[in-house]
C-alpha positions as CSV (number, residue, x, y, z in Angstrom):
1,M,-18.2,-30.4,0.0
2,A,-19.2,-32.6,-3.6
3,E,-21.5,-29.3,-4.0
4,V,-18.9,-26.7,-3.2
5,E,-16.6,-28.9,-6.0
6,R,-18.7,-28.8,-8.7
7,R,-19.7,-25.0,-8.6
8,G,-15.9,-24.4,-9.6
9,G,-13.6,-25.5,-5.9
10,I,-13.3,-24.9,-3.0
11,R,-14.0,-22.2,-0.6
12,A,-12.0,-20.8,1.8
13,I,-13.2,-21.1,5.8
14,A,-14.1,-17.4,6.4
15,A,-16.7,-17.4,3.5
16,E,-19.2,-19.4,4.9
17,V,-18.6,-17.7,8.3
18,P,-21.3,-15.6,7.6
19,R,-23.5,-18.1,6.6
20,V,-23.0,-20.3,9.5
21,A,-23.1,-17.5,12.1
22,K,-26.1,-15.7,11.0
23,A,-28.6,-19.0,12.5
24,A,-26.9,-18.3,15.6
25,L,-26.0,-14.8,16.1
26,G,-29.4,-13.9,14.7
27,K,-31.4,-14.5,17.8
28,R,-29.4,-12.3,19.0
29,G,-29.9,-9.8,16.3
30,F,-26.9,-10.4,14.8
31,G,-28.0,-10.8,11.4
32,E,-24.7,-9.3,10.5
33,A,-22.1,-11.7,11.8
34,Q,-18.8,-9.7,10.5
35,L,-20.3,-6.7,13.1
36,V,-19.2,-9.3,16.3
37,T,-16.8,-11.2,14.3
38,Q,-14.9,-8.6,13.7
39,W,-15.3,-6.0,15.6
40,E,-12.0,-5.3,16.9
41,A,-11.1,-4.4,13.1
42,V,-14.3,-2.0,13.2
43,I,-14.4,-0.3,16.9
44,G,-10.2,-0.4,17.4
45,A,-8.6,-2.8,19.8
46,E,-8.4,-0.1,22.5
47,L,-12.3,0.3,22.2
48,A,-12.7,-3.8,21.8
49,A,-11.1,-4.1,25.0
50,K,-14.1,-2.1,27.0
51,L,-16.9,-2.3,24.8
52,S,-18.5,-5.7,23.2
53,P,-22.0,-5.9,21.3
54,D,-24.7,-7.2,22.8
55,R,-27.6,-7.0,20.5
56,L,-28.5,-4.9,17.3
57,S,-32.2,-4.4,16.8
58,F,-34.3,-3.1,14.3
59,T,-37.8,-1.8,13.8
60,R,-39.7,-5.0,11.9
61,G,-39.0,-4.9,8.5
62,E,-36.0,-2.5,8.6
63,R,-32.0,-3.4,8.2
64,R,-30.9,0.3,8.9
65,D,-31.6,2.9,12.2
66,G,-30.9,0.5,14.8
67,V,-30.1,0.4,18.3
68,L,-26.0,-1.7,19.1
69,R,-26.6,-2.3,22.9
70,L,-23.1,-3.3,24.0
71,R,-22.0,-4.5,27.3
72,V,-19.3,-2.3,29.0
73,P,-17.7,-1.9,32.2
74,S,-18.9,0.8,34.6
75,A,-15.7,2.9,35.1
76,F,-15.5,3.6,31.6
77,A,-19.6,4.1,31.0
78,V,-19.6,7.6,31.0
79,E,-16.5,8.4,28.6
80,A,-18.2,5.3,26.0
81,Q,-21.5,7.9,26.3
82,H,-19.1,11.0,25.2
83,L,-17.5,8.8,22.5
84,E,-20.9,7.5,20.7
85,P,-20.5,10.0,17.5
86,M,-17.2,8.4,17.1
87,I,-18.3,4.1,17.5
88,L,-21.5,5.4,14.9
89,E,-19.1,6.2,12.5
90,R,-17.0,3.7,12.7
91,I,-19.4,0.8,12.9
92,N,-21.4,2.9,9.7
93,G,-18.6,3.2,8.0
94,F,-17.9,-0.5,8.6
95,F,-21.2,-1.4,7.0
96,G,-21.0,1.3,4.5
97,Y,-24.5,3.0,5.9
98,R,-26.5,4.3,8.8
99,A,-27.0,0.4,10.3
100,V,-27.0,2.1,14.0
101,A,-28.5,5.2,14.8
102,R,-27.9,5.1,18.5
103,I,-26.2,2.6,21.0
104,Q,-27.2,2.1,24.7
105,L,-25.1,1.0,26.7
106,V,-25.9,-1.4,29.4
107,Q,-23.6,-1.9,32.4
108,G,-21.2,-5.8,32.6
109,P,-17.9,-7.3,31.3
110,P,-16.9,-6.9,28.4
111,A,-17.2,-10.5,26.7
112,R,-13.7,-11.5,26.4
113,H,-12.5,-13.3,23.1
114,R,-10.6,-16.5,24.2
115,D,-6.6,-16.0,24.8
116,A,-4.5,-17.5,21.6
117,P,-4.1,-21.6,22.6
118,P,-0.7,-21.9,23.9
119,R,2.2,-23.3,21.5
120,P,3.0,-26.8,20.3
121,R,5.9,-27.9,22.7
122,P,9.1,-28.8,20.7
123,L,9.3,-31.9,19.6
124,N,11.9,-34.5,20.9
125,P,14.2,-35.9,18.1
126,E,12.2,-39.3,18.7
127,E,9.3,-37.8,17.5
128,Q,10.5,-36.1,15.0
129,R,12.1,-39.0,13.4
130,T,8.4,-40.8,13.8
131,I,6.5,-37.5,12.1
132,A,9.2,-38.1,9.1
133,A,8.9,-41.8,8.4
134,R,4.9,-41.7,8.8
135,V,5.0,-38.8,6.0
136,A,8.6,-40.2,3.6
137,A,5.8,-41.4,1.5
138,V,4.1,-38.6,0.5
139,P,4.6,-37.8,-2.9
140,D,4.1,-34.0,-3.3
141,E,6.1,-32.1,-1.3
142,G,4.5,-29.3,0.0
143,L,1.3,-31.9,0.7
144,R,4.6,-33.7,3.1
145,A,5.2,-30.5,4.5
146,A,1.8,-29.9,5.6
147,L,1.2,-32.7,6.6
148,A,4.2,-33.6,8.5
149,R,3.6,-29.2,10.2
150,L,-0.1,-31.0,11.1
151,G,1.9,-34.1,12.6
152,A,4.4,-32.0,15.2
153,A,1.3,-29.0,15.9
154,I,-0.2,-32.0,17.4
155,L,2.1,-34.0,19.3
156,G,3.7,-31.2,20.7
157,S,-0.2,-30.3,22.4
158,R,0.6,-34.0,23.6
159,P,2.3,-34.0,27.1
160,P,5.7,-36.4,26.9
161,R,5.8,-39.6,26.6
162,P,8.5,-40.6,29.7
C-alpha cells in the first residue's frame, strides 16, 4: 500500500486483478486473466451461460493462434461447433489480435458464476440508532455516510437479535 501511495495515489482494485489473477490462472493457460474475468462481456450473456473457458494453449514461446478449450453441455455441443467462427471473432476482437485460432469443445457443465450475495435484511430502529451513534463523531460527511452503509450491511447480513 505504501508503494502505491508513493507512486501517486491509491489504485482501483480492478487495476490489480490481472496481476493477482495471472499466477493462478496462468497454470490453466490463462495468462490473459481478462478472458476469464470478463467472459460474459467477451462472448455475450447467452453464450456465457452455455460455454465456459477451460484452458488456453499456445505453441511454446507464442501468444497467438492458440487453442481455447471450452466446456459445453452435451445438448449444446453441435450448436457450439456451428458458432465457432462467431465465437472466435468475438474472442479475437476482445484481444485485438488473433489470439485464438481454434476452439476445442469438452463436454461437461460450464463453470457457474457465483450468485450475487443475498441482500442485507432491513435494520430495526434500535440497530439504526446504534450505527448512527457510532459514526456521529466522524467529521467528514461522506466518510460518515460510507461507514453507516458499511455498518448497515454488516448488521443486515447477521440474523436479528431477539
